[in-house]
C-alpha positions as CSV (number, residue, x, y, z in Angstrom):
1,M,0.0,0.0,0.0
2,E,1.4,3.4,-1.0
3,S,2.0,6.0,1.6
4,I,1.0,9.7,1.1
5,L,1.9,12.7,3.2
6,I,-0.3,15.7,2.9
7,I,1.4,19.0,3.9
8,D,-1.2,21.8,4.1
9,D,-1.9,24.5,6.7
10,D,-5.7,24.1,6.1
11,I,-6.5,21.5,8.7
12,N,-10.1,21.0,7.5
13,L,-9.0,20.3,3.9
14,G,-6.1,18.1,5.1
15,T,-8.4,16.0,7.2
16,V,-11.0,15.6,4.5
17,L,-8.4,14.7,1.9
18,K,-6.8,12.2,4.2
19,E,-10.1,10.5,4.8
20,E,-11.0,10.5,1.0
21,L,-7.6,8.9,0.1
22,Q,-7.8,6.4,3.0
23,E,-11.2,5.2,1.7
24,I,-9.6,4.1,-1.6
25,G,-6.7,2.3,0.1
26,Y,-3.8,4.7,0.6
27,N,-1.9,4.9,3.8
28,V,-2.2,8.7,4.5
29,H,-0.5,11.0,6.9
30,F,-1.3,14.7,7.4
31,R,0.9,17.5,8.7
32,N,0.0,21.2,8.8
33,S,3.5,22.8,8.5
34,A,6.9,22.4,6.9
35,D,8.6,21.8,10.3
36,T,6.3,19.1,11.5
37,S,6.5,17.5,8.1
38,F,10.3,17.2,8.1
39,A,10.2,16.0,11.7
40,F,7.8,13.3,10.5
41,L,10.0,12.4,7.5
42,E,13.1,12.2,9.7
43,S,11.3,9.5,11.8
44,N,12.1,7.1,8.9
45,V,8.5,6.7,7.8
46,E,8.3,5.4,4.2
47,I,6.5,8.0,2.1
48,D,5.9,7.5,-1.6
49,L,4.2,10.8,-2.4
50,I,3.7,14.2,-0.9
51,L,0.6,16.4,-1.7
52,L,2.0,19.9,-1.0
53,D,0.3,23.2,-0.5
54,L,2.4,26.2,-1.7
55,K,1.0,29.0,0.4
56,M,1.6,28.3,4.1
57,P,2.6,30.7,6.8
58,E,6.3,30.8,7.9
59,K,7.8,28.2,5.5
60,D,5.9,27.7,2.2
61,G,5.8,24.9,-0.3
62,F,8.8,26.2,-2.2
63,Y,10.8,25.9,1.0
64,V,9.7,22.3,1.3
65,L,10.6,21.5,-2.3
66,R,14.1,23.1,-1.9
67,K,14.7,21.3,1.4
68,L,13.6,17.9,0.0
69,Q,16.2,18.4,-2.8
70,Q,18.9,19.6,-0.4
71,D,18.3,16.7,2.1
72,G,18.4,14.1,-0.7
73,Y,14.8,12.9,-0.5
74,S,13.5,11.2,-3.6
75,I,9.8,11.4,-2.8
76,K,7.4,12.4,-5.6
77,V,5.5,15.6,-5.0
78,I,2.2,16.9,-6.4
79,V,1.6,20.6,-5.7
80,L,-2.0,21.3,-4.7
81,T,-2.7,25.0,-4.4
82,A,-5.4,27.6,-4.5
83,F,-2.9,30.1,-6.0
84,A,-2.2,28.4,-9.3
85,D,-0.4,30.4,-12.0
86,V,2.1,29.5,-14.7
87,K,5.1,30.8,-12.9
88,S,4.3,28.8,-9.7
89,A,3.8,25.7,-11.8
90,I,7.1,26.2,-13.6
91,D,9.0,27.0,-10.4
92,S,7.5,23.9,-8.7
93,A,8.6,21.7,-11.6
94,K,12.1,23.1,-11.5
95,L,12.3,22.2,-7.8
96,G,11.2,18.6,-8.5
97,A,7.4,18.6,-8.4
98,S,5.9,15.9,-10.6
99,D,2.5,17.7,-11.1
100,F,0.5,20.7,-10.2
101,I,-3.2,20.8,-9.3
102,S,-5.4,23.8,-8.5
103,K,-7.7,24.0,-5.5
104,P,-10.5,23.4,-5.2
105,Y,-9.5,20.0,-6.6
106,D,-11.7,17.5,-8.3
107,L,-11.3,14.3,-6.4
108,D,-11.4,12.0,-9.5
109,E,-8.8,14.2,-11.3
110,L,-6.6,14.1,-8.2
111,I,-6.8,10.3,-7.9
112,I,-5.9,9.9,-11.5
113,T,-2.9,12.2,-11.1
114,I,-1.8,10.4,-7.9
115,R,-1.9,7.0,-9.7
116,K,-0.1,8.4,-12.7
117,V,2.7,10.0,-10.6
118,L,3.1,6.9,-8.4
119,Q,3.5,4.7,-11.5
120,T,6.4,6.8,-13.0
């Protein structure tokens, strides 16, 4: 079973998304900040995919993408953001993101994207 880590400061969205993905068989974890996410990753939990919000207080999604690269993580990332624009998508891809989805997300589209990214 694949493991997904949701990193989003929106606790309601993170909780709902976690439940939706668990219902279809994923092992899902949720953290609401960059710092708690890296503490979780450092605990040697096997994560296959991160769903990452870009706009978070203190340390944003670009910080997370840069730190994942710097620390040598090879986890696939899908950016999930309400502030979608071409520049953010390009910058995310340059920092290693596999895909970019706008909020509010369509669950079916998100699931298809998750499956596609996990298969690559």
